N, C-alpha and C positions, 0 to 999 in steps of 0.2 A: 455564372452565365445567366443572362437575362431570360426570363420565362416568356414563351409565346403566349400572348393573350388574345389573339384574334387574327383574322385574315381579311385582307382588303383587296378588292378588284379595282384596277385603274384601266379605263377604256378610253382610247383616243377617239375623237369624233370622226364621222364619215366611215370610210371603209366599204367593203363589198363582201357579199356572201356568195360562194360558188361551190359546186361539186355535189357529190353523192354523200350525204351525211348519214352515217350509221348510228342511230340513237340507241341507247341501252335498252335491254329487255323491259317489258312492261312490269312495273312494280306491283300492281294489284294482282296480276296473274302469277308473278313469282312468289308472293306471299302464299297464295292459295295452293300453288303446286306443292309446296313443302308441307303445309298443314294437311291437305287431303291425302297426299302420298304417304304421309307418316301414319295415318289411321286406316290406310287401305290394306288389303291382303295382297302379299306378294311385292314385287319390285316395281318401282316407278322410275323412269328415266326422264330427266328434264333437259331440254336444250334451250339455250338463250336466257338462262337465269340471270337476273340482275344482281351483280355483285356490289350493290350499294349498302350503306350502313343499315337502312331500315330492313331490307330483305334478309340481310345477314343476321340481324337480331332475331328474326323469326327462325332462321335455321339453327342458330345457337340455342334458342329456347327448346326446340324440338330435340336436339341432341341431349339437352339437360333432362328431358322427359323420357330418355331411354331409347331414342330412335337412332339407328345406325345410318349415317348419311356420308357418302363418299363425294368429295369435291367441296366447293366448285372448282372446276378446271376448265377455263375458257367457256364459262357459262353452262357447263355440263354437271349434272348431279345424278347420283344413283341412290335412291332412297329405299331402304329395306323396311317396308311397312309392318307395323305391329298389330294391325287390326283395330277395330273400333274400341275394344276394351283392353288394349295392350300397353297403354301409356303408364309410366311409373312416376312416382313422386320425385321432384327435383330436390337436390341437396340444399339449395339456397334459393332466395327469391329470383324470379326470372326477370332479368334486366333487359327491357325492350328499347332502351336508348331513347330515340326521338320519335319512335313509330307509333302513332295513334292507331293505325290499322292493326298492328300486331296486338296492342293492348285490348282493343275492343273485340277483335275476333277470338283471341285467346280467352276472353271472359266467357264467351259462349261455349267454346270447345271444352274448357276445363270445368264448367258449371256442373256437369254430370259425372265427373270423375270421383273415384272412391278415396281420394286423398286431398290434403290441404295444398293449395297453391297460393303464392304471393307474387303479385305483378308490380314492378317498379319501373322507373325510367329516368331520363335526365330531367333537369329543372323545368324545361319547357313542357315536356309530357306530363309531369306531375302537377301542372297547373290546368290541364285541359279537362273539360267536363266529362264525367263518366256516368252520371245518373241516367242519361238518355238510353244507355244500354243496360245498366245494372237494375233499373226499375222494372223493365219488362222481364228480365231474367228472373227477378225475384217473384214475379207473378207466376212463372213456370215452376216455382218451388226452390230455386237456387238460393244459396245463402252466401251473400257477397257483402263484405264490409268495405267501406271507403273512409277517407278522411272526412272530417265534419262538414266540409264544403262540397262533398261529392266527387272529389278528385282521388287520384291514386295517392298512396299505395292501395291496391285492391287485395283483399284476403278472401279467398274462395274456399269455403268449407264443404266437406262431403255431405250429401243429403241422401235419404232413402231412395229417392227417385224424382225425376222431373216429369211434369205433365205438359202435354201440348196445349197451346192456347190460340185463340184468335186475337191478333194484336194489330190495331189500327195505329200506324205510326203518326205522331203529331207533326213530324217534319220528315222530309225526304232524306234518307241516309242509307247508303249502301252498306256502311260498316255496321249499323244497328241491324239491318235486315240480315246480313251475313251472320252476325253473332247469334241471332235467334234461329236461323236455319241450322247452324252447327250444333247449337244446344238441342234443337229438334231431333237430331240424329239419336240422342240419348233419352228422349222423352217418350212417355207412353201416349199413344194416340197421335193425332195430327197437330202440327203447328202451322198456322196460317198467318202470314204477314201481309197486311194491306197497306199499300204505298199511296201517299197523297200525290206523288208525281213519280215518273219513271226515274230509276237510278241504275247505276251500272250493274250488270247481271253476270259478272264473271263467276260468282259462287254457284249460281244456278246452272250455268253452262258446264262448269267443271264437275259439279256433283253428277250431272247427267252423264258426262264422259266417263266417270268412275263407276257408273252402273246404278246410281241412286235415282229412283223415279222422283221427278220434281214436276208438280202440276202448276202451270202458269196460265191464268185466265185473267186478262186485263190487269188490274192493279193487285190481284191476289196471287200470292206465291205460297204453295202448300207442300209440305213434306210430312211423311209418316215415319215415326221413330223406328229404330231397329234395323234399318237397311244396311247391308254391308257394302263396302267399297272394294273395287278390284283395281289394283295398280295397272299402269300402262305407260304410254308415251305422252309427254306434254311438250309442245313446241311453244315457247314464249315469244310473241312478236315484239317488234320495237314499240316503245311506249309513246303513245300519242301525246301524253302530257309533257314528255321531254322534247318531242318534235315541235310542240307549240311555241317554244321560244324562238326557234329558227323560222317557223311559219310567220311569226310577227316580224322578226328581224328582216327576213327577205322581203316582206311586204312594204316595210318603211324605208329600206335602204335605197340609195340612188341607183345602185347597180346590184343585181343579184339574179341567180338562177340556181335553185337548190332542189335536189331530188332526194327523196327518202324511199328506200325499198323495204318491203316486208314490215310495214307499220300496221299496228292493230287498228282496225276500223269498226270495232264493235259499235253498233248504233247508240248504245247508252254512253259512249265516250266521245262522240264526234261533235258535240255541241260547239267546241272551239272552231272547227272547220266551218260549220254553218253560220256561226256569228261573224267570222271574218269574211266569208263570202257575201253575207248580207251587207257588210260594210264596203264591199267592192274588191276584196282581195282576189288575186288571180291564183287560184289553187285548183289544179287538175288532179283527178283521181283515176288511176288506171290499174290494170293487172289485178283485179279483185279475185280473191279466192278464199276458201275456208280451210283452216288448219286446226284440227282437233276441236271443232266447234266454234272457233273464233274467226271472224272475218278479218282478212288482212289485204293489203294492197300497196300500191306505189303512189306517192304524192310528188307533184312538181309545183313549185311556187316561184313567182317572179314579182317584181315591184308593181304596185298599182296605187292610184289615188284612192284614199279611203274616205268614207263618209260616215259621220256620226249617226247612230241609230238608237231607238228604244229597244233594248234587248228583250225579246219575247220571254215571258215568265216560264214557258215550258222548256226553254233551253237552259235555264239557270242550273238545275241539278245535273245536266249533261256536260257542263263545263266548269263545275265548281272549283276544281283545282287549277284551272287555266286562267282564271280571271286576273291575276297579277300581270300576265303577259297581255291579255286583252286590254287591260287598262292602258298599257303603253301604246297599243294600236289606237285606242281612243284618243290619247294625247296627241297623236299625229294626224288624226282625221279632221276633215272639214266639218264644222258644226259640233253639235252636242251629242254625247252618248250618255244614256241614262240606264242605270241598272237598279232594279227593285227586287225584293224577295230573296235576298242573298245574305240574310243574317248569319248563316253558317260561316261566312268568311270571318266573322268576328272571333271565332273560337278555333281557328286553325293553329299552325305553329306560331303564328303571331296574329294580331288583329289586322288582317290583310286590308281591310277598308281603311283603317286609320293609318297604317304604315305606308301604303301606296299613296294615299292622299298627301301625307306629309312629304314624301319624296318627290312626287310630281310637282307639288307647289314649290319646292326648292329648285326644281328644274324649269320654273317659269310657267307652269300650266295652271289654269284656273280650275279648281276642283271644289266640289260641294259634297262632302260625305254626309250620308244619311244613316239612321239606325240599321236599315236593312239593305243599303246599297250606296250608290254614288252617282253624281252628275259630273261629267268631265267635258270641259270646253276645249276642243282641239286648238292647237297653236304651235308655235315654234319652240321646240325643246332647247333649253340652254344647257351649257355645261354646269356642273355643280357637284356638291358633296352630299350624298344621301347615306342612309343607314338601313341595313337589311334586318336588323334585330334577330340575327341567327336563323332567319327563314330562308331556306334554299330557293324557293320559287321567287321570292322578292329579289334576291341577289341576281339571279339569272335574268329576270325581267328587266331590271335596270341596266344590266350589262348590254342588252340588246337596244335599249333606248339610245345609247351613244351613237348608233348608226344614223340617227336623224338629228343629233344634237349639234350645236354650234361650238362646243368646247368639250374638253375631257369630262367624263363622268367618273367620280370616285365613289365606291360603294364599300362602306365599312361593315364589319360583323358578318362576314360571308362564310364562316367556318363550316356550316352544315350542308354545303352543296352536295357533298358525296353521299348524303343520305339517299338521294334519288338519282343523281347523275354523276357518277364517278367519271373523271376525265373531261368534265365540261370545258374547262379552260383550254386544254390542249386541243380538243375537237373544234371549239369555236375559233381558236387562233388559226388552225389549219384551213378552216372555211373562209377566213378573211377578216374576222373581227380583231381589231387592234387591242387585244386584252392582255393584261399581265396580272399575276397575283403576287401579293406581298404578305409575308408574315410580319405582324406587328409585335414588337418586343417591349416589355416593361422597362 
């Protein structure tokens, strides 16, 4: 029998998006609900957990560290917390799949444990840079070994104790900030992280919800070691990063009217909405409220003529995961869109600047990649054949591009979509995207 070697999306041109689209639970909050619930005292109940590969890797790792977790069942978890010092050594390396969030956050969480841990992942994750998190953890007293080029596997050795530090981050990264705050729970004294720009603050919000005092003053986030966590209820809202593909798709389609209910509207995550609105997108926000410290609401989007813009630098870290979709919007806009200060895109699941530039050029768009960004000249998308290079966000972005293309768009190497958006193809098809998936065989 031939072996499956990849997955391909084929999307017919045109089409329309309609209806109430229920996107999966927020991936960032799902990761943190499992990690913090596991080291809390008592039971934590989670609703809306994302049952995607990345979040499930975090869940499996916590089980391997001795935490009893029931579920997931329809997005529901029951976590029996073991307390701050109750984790146990895993019997084998913790395999975190494709999840960079898991690897970086576990680096901080495990740096203060009294046992050896080893973190590994798939081929893509094992190529991603880890020194940005291991270097400051080492300054706290952690002992973390990496491959010679600073990538995984990571081997974390026990140390007598961690010490709090003041750390001024050289680049904006919520993952690095979160890793240091988690390590700070086990450190003596205060740990202070100073951000060069605002990044997502889910860790700070959830630590506060679990009873840990977190002092936030401007760019400084401060935590004192030794605080205990108390389990409780976590409601995970819909993921704005997953909604982003449909926000762009509905904006560029000839016909569309899409609604999202109970979507996370954390102000550190809504850069994609503000960027699209600055380009002229018709996105209405309604029914705002707060659930367990996280802002949520209802979004409605309809087609609108888009205009190219210079993306403000302060919005870059607030939309870092959504830029593949934003690039598709830029390709359909009148005039030029320019992005600077986004070198972080070079070290995601793929080099998202290079991969999106390659694909958009194959679809007839004039693109000029730069070391830290890109210039995109809007035009008519053609049909064509592109490659996602195993990057889930690239695959879903190019799928939406077909709504404005003059021919079919074929996207190869789409196998990793379930890492963040299980059921994407089925949901997009129900909404009106003419998409089908094929397994390619050798």
